[in-house]
N, C-alpha and C positions, 0 to 999 in steps of 0.2 A: 262298505266303507271300511278302511283300515282302522284297526283299533290303535290306541295310543302306543301300545307296545310294538305293534307291527310297523307303525310309522317311524318310531325311534330306530328300530333295527334296519329298516329300509334306508333311512338317511345315513346311518352309520356305514352301511355297506357301500354307499355311494361316496364315502370318504369325507363326510362332514365331521367337523369337530364338535365337542360337547357344547361350546358356546354357540356355534351355528345352529345346532339342533334346538337349543334353548330359544334362540331368536325366532325360529320357524314355528315351534309348537307353543311358545308362550308358557311353558311349564317349568317348574323348579329344577335346578341342577341335580338334586338328589334323586328325584323321580326318574329322570332320564338316565342317570348313571346306573341305576339298578338294572335297566334293560340292556345296556350296551357294554357293561364292564368286561364282558368276555369276548368282545369283538374289537381287537386292536386295529389301529390304523397302520397302513403300510409305512415302511421307513421313509419312502419318498414324500409321502403326505405329511408325516410328522416333521420332516425337515422343512417343508414348505410352510407349515403353520408356525414353526419356530422363527423362520425368517420374517414372516409377516408380522409376528408379535414384536420382533426386534425393531423392525422399521417403524412400527407404530410408537414404541417406547422412545426410540431415538428422535422421532419427529416431535413427540410431545416435549422431550427435554430441550430440543432446539427452540421450540416455540416459547417455552418458559424463559429461556435465556433472552430471546429476542423481545419478550414482553416483560422484562424485569423493570424494576423501579427506575433504572438508569436509562431514561429515554434520551433521544437525541433529536435534533431538528433537521428534517429533510429540506432540501432546497431545490427549487426549479430553475432559478436564475443564478448564473455564475457571477461572482465579482472578483476583484483583484485578490482579496484575502483568501478566498476559497481556492482560486487557481494556485496561489502560492502554497497553501496548506497541502493540497493533494499532490502538487508537484514535488514538494520536499519528501512526502511519504513515498513517492515513486523512486526518487533518486537516492536518498540516503536513509530510507526507512524500509518498513516491511508491512504489507497489508496481508496479514495471515488470517487463518480461520478464527483464531482466538481473539484477535484484536489488531489495533494499529500501533506500530512501534516506530520510533524515530531515534536514530543514533547519531551523535555528533560530540565533538569535544568542545565546540564553541558555544558558550552560554548565550550569545546573541541569537544564534539560529534556534537553539532549544527554546528560548523564550518566545521567539517569533512563531514557531509552530504551536506552542502551548497556547499563546494568546489567540491565534486563529482558530484552533480547535475549540476553545472556550465559547466561540460564537455558535457552535452547533451542539456542543456536548459539555455540560456544566460540571462534570466531575473531574477531580484532579487526577493526574496520571500516577502510576507507580514509577519509582525512580531507582536507577541502578548505575553504579560507576565501576568501570573496569579499572582496578588499581594498577594494572600492568601498563595498559595503553593510554589511560586517561579518558577514554571515550565514555560519554554519558548516554544513558538511555531513558527515554520516557515512553511508557506503555499504557495504552488505553484498552483494557481487556473487556470487550463487549462484542459478542458474536454478531449481533444484528448490525451494530455500527460498522464492524469490519466488512461485512457483506455489502453494506450500502456504499462505503468508501471505495471498495473494489469496483463496484459498478460505476461510480463516478470517475475513478482513475481510468478505466477503459474508455469512458466517454470523452474524457479530456484528451487522451492520446489520439483518439480517432478524429476529434473535431478541432483541436487547437489550431490547425492550419487555416480554418475559416473563422476563428474567433476574432474579436476586435484586437487591434494592435496592442492596446494596453494589457490585454490578457496574455498575448504572446510574449510581451516583455517580461511579465512576471514568471512565465514558464521558463524562459531562457535564463533569467536572473537566478531562479532557484537552482537550475542545473549548474551554473558556474559557482554559486555559493557552496553547493554541496560537493560537486565533482571537479571543480576547477582550481587552477593555481596560476600565479604569474611567475613565469620563468625569466627572471631578470638577473643576468650575470655580466656586469660591466666589463670585466677583464676579458671575457670571451665574446664580447659584442653581441650578446644574446638577449633578445626582448620578445617574449612570446606569451600568449595566454593559451593555456592547455586545459582541456576538459576530458575526463575519462569516463567511459561507460562500456560495459561488456555487451550491452544490448545494441548491436550495430545499427538496426533500423532507427533507434533513438538518436544515435550520432548523426545520421543523415537528416533526421528531422530537425535537429538543432542547427545543422549547417544551412538547411533551407530557410529556417526562420531567421537566421542571421542575415541572409541575403535580403530579406524584407526590410532590414535596417541598413542596407547597403554596406554590410560588413562581409568582406571576403574571408573565407576560411578553407581549410582542406582537411580531409580525413587521412590520418596517418595510422597505418596498421601497427599493432592489431586492433587497438581500441581507443583512439583519441582523436579529438578535433582540435586543430591548432589555428590560432589567429596570429598573424605577424605583420610587420610593416607599420610605420608611423601612422599613416592615414587610417588604417583599420583599427589600431589600438585607440586612436583618438575617437573614432566613431563608437567603439565599444564603450569607452569611458562616458561619452555623452548619452548614448541610448540605453545602455544596460548597466554597466559597472558592477562591482561587488558591493554588497550591502555594508553599511557602516558597522564597524565592530567585528567584522569577519576577519580573522587573523590567520597568518601562517602557522603551521605546526613547527615550532622551533626545535622540537625533539627528533625530527626526522634525521636519519643518518646522512642524507644527502643535502641537508639544509646548509646554505652558505652564510646565512644571517645570524643564526643561533639566538634569535630573539623574536618575540611574538609581534611582528609588524602587521599592520592592517594590509590586506591585499589591495585595497583601493589606493592606499598611500604608495605602495610599491609600484603599482601600475602608473601612478602619476610621475614617480621618479624615473621610471623606464621611458615614458614619453618625453620628459624633459631632457633626457640624456641623448636624444637623437641630435645629430648635427644638422643645422639648417641647410 
């Protein structure tokens, strides 16, 4: 039978770390180190052990973040508020490793997102205002929450086409609240609803969902969906519409109104301006 010394040397020569030899022999670190201190590990093995230790520490840190006192409520069933929340984070927000972030200059939409988030996460967000652009940000810094919401956002995008119609409505409403505008220019006889999105598959998804509400639209390159015509604008107003309190950005360089009109009000004016 190998002596303790011989066993330590054998395990070391096989590339085992000090901790691994401790686990195998059940002996103290100092006793083992005395016998193997002059037997170094190869550079490759040292690198492998360092990487293993790093992953273990990183995993522990992540688990600690995910199991912090700031817990959130997971949900199996979608409802209109949850569809709206996740949709807004997809369109005008960011679901990053560190947390969930929503950017907008409109207080109505910021409050809407915050109220919906409060139903699954009871902690108040961090707030920031860009003094140059006027865009406001609410941020929920929680690694586990972000990972969960990212999972739910993927689920929503994948399954929204088979969701109940009321959920589809909330998805489309969030898109146009965040990414949409009403292009109404009476002098140029222009009346259009426009929605912008760099993700082209999302644009086609919105177009298809609009069809379920019998609203015709078209994709205009490079990155917008456009609704025009009195009948389509009327159907949009009836079935979707812009949320109350969502206003135009009067500070845009191309703004012709120069005042913060509600988008739904301007849509109504555009529809009324059609000649019978």
